C-alpha positions as CSV (number, residue, x, y, z in Angstrom):
1,X,0.0,0.0,0.0
2,X,2.8,2.4,0.8
3,X,4.4,1.9,-2.6
4,X,1.1,2.5,-4.3
5,X,0.8,5.8,-2.3
6,X,4.3,6.8,-3.3
7,X,3.9,5.9,-6.8
8,X,0.4,7.7,-7.2
9,X,0.6,10.5,-9.6
10,X,-0.5,13.9,-8.1
11,X,-3.6,15.2,-10.1
12,X,-2.9,13.4,-13.3
13,X,0.8,14.3,-13.5
14,X,3.8,11.8,-13.7
15,X,4.8,9.4,-11.0
16,X,6.9,10.6,-8.1
17,X,10.6,10.4,-9.2
18,X,11.7,9.7,-5.6
19,X,9.5,6.6,-5.4
20,X,10.8,5.4,-8.8
21,X,14.4,5.8,-7.7
22,X,13.6,4.0,-4.5
23,X,12.2,1.1,-6.4
24,X,15.2,1.0,-8.6
25,X,17.6,0.9,-5.7
26,X,15.4,-1.8,-4.1
27,X,15.7,-4.0,-7.2
28,X,19.5,-3.5,-7.3
29,X,19.8,-4.4,-3.6
30,X,17.7,-7.5,-4.2
31,X,19.8,-8.7,-7.1
32,X,23.0,-8.0,-5.1
33,X,21.9,-10.0,-2.1
34,X,20.4,-12.9,-4.1
35,X,23.0,-13.3,-6.9
36,X,26.2,-11.4,-6.6
37,X,27.0,-11.7,-2.9
38,X,26.7,-15.5,-2.6
39,X,28.8,-15.9,-5.8
40,X,31.6,-13.8,-4.4
41,X,31.5,-15.7,-1.2
42,X,31.8,-19.0,-3.1
43,X,34.7,-17.6,-5.2
44,X,36.6,-16.5,-2.0
45,X,36.1,-20.0,-0.4
46,X,37.4,-21.7,-3.6
47,X,40.4,-19.4,-3.9
48,X,41.3,-20.1,-0.2
49,X,40.9,-23.9,-0.8
50,X,43.2,-23.7,-3.8
51,X,45.7,-21.6,-1.9
52,X,46.0,-24.2,1.0
53,X,46.4,-27.3,-1.2
54,X,49.4,-29.4,0.0
55,X,51.0,-32.6,-1.1
56,X,49.1,-35.8,-0.1
57,X,45.6,-34.1,-0.3
58,X,43.1,-36.2,-2.1
59,X,41.3,-34.0,-4.6
60,X,38.7,-34.0,-7.4
61,X,39.1,-31.9,-10.4
62,X,36.3,-29.9,-12.2
63,X,36.6,-32.5,-15.0
64,X,36.0,-35.4,-12.6
65,X,39.6,-36.7,-12.1
66,X,40.0,-38.1,-8.6
67,X,43.5,-38.6,-7.1
68,X,46.2,-37.6,-4.8
69,X,48.5,-34.5,-5.1
70,X,52.1,-35.6,-5.6
71,X,53.7,-32.4,-6.7
72,X,52.8,-28.6,-6.5
73,X,54.1,-25.5,-8.2
74,X,52.6,-22.0,-8.4
75,X,50.1,-22.8,-11.1
76,X,50.3,-26.5,-11.9
77,X,49.2,-29.5,-9.6
78,X,50.4,-33.0,-10.4
79,X,47.8,-35.6,-9.4
80,X,48.4,-39.4,-9.2
81,X,45.2,-41.2,-10.3
82,X,45.7,-44.9,-10.4
83,X,48.9,-45.7,-12.2
84,X,49.0,-42.3,-14.1
85,X,50.0,-38.8,-13.2
86,X,48.1,-35.9,-14.6
87,X,49.1,-32.2,-14.5
88,X,46.2,-29.8,-14.0
89,X,45.9,-26.1,-13.3
90,X,45.5,-25.2,-9.6
91,X,42.2,-23.3,-10.4
92,X,40.7,-26.4,-11.9
93,X,40.7,-28.3,-8.5
94,X,37.1,-28.6,-7.6
95,X,37.3,-29.9,-4.0
96,X,39.4,-31.6,-1.5
97,X,38.0,-35.0,-0.4
């Protein structure tokens, strides 16, 4: 009801510009808290996890390879999966098992 009163046009004129701005800011705030904020939080958690990788961790890559870390450099992780060793980028590690 309050929004309708704010949006009501005085004597056939245009809508209240302050009310229109308040609605725009409201929609921006809703999108921020529903979409952008959780995504940033998830990105920070992933970056922290990738930063704290160490030799011997059992990991899964984004592509589905599961194995144990045997060697680390700044950007490349060597994973032993079965009898093979695979080199992947650090950022492609999906989770630590």
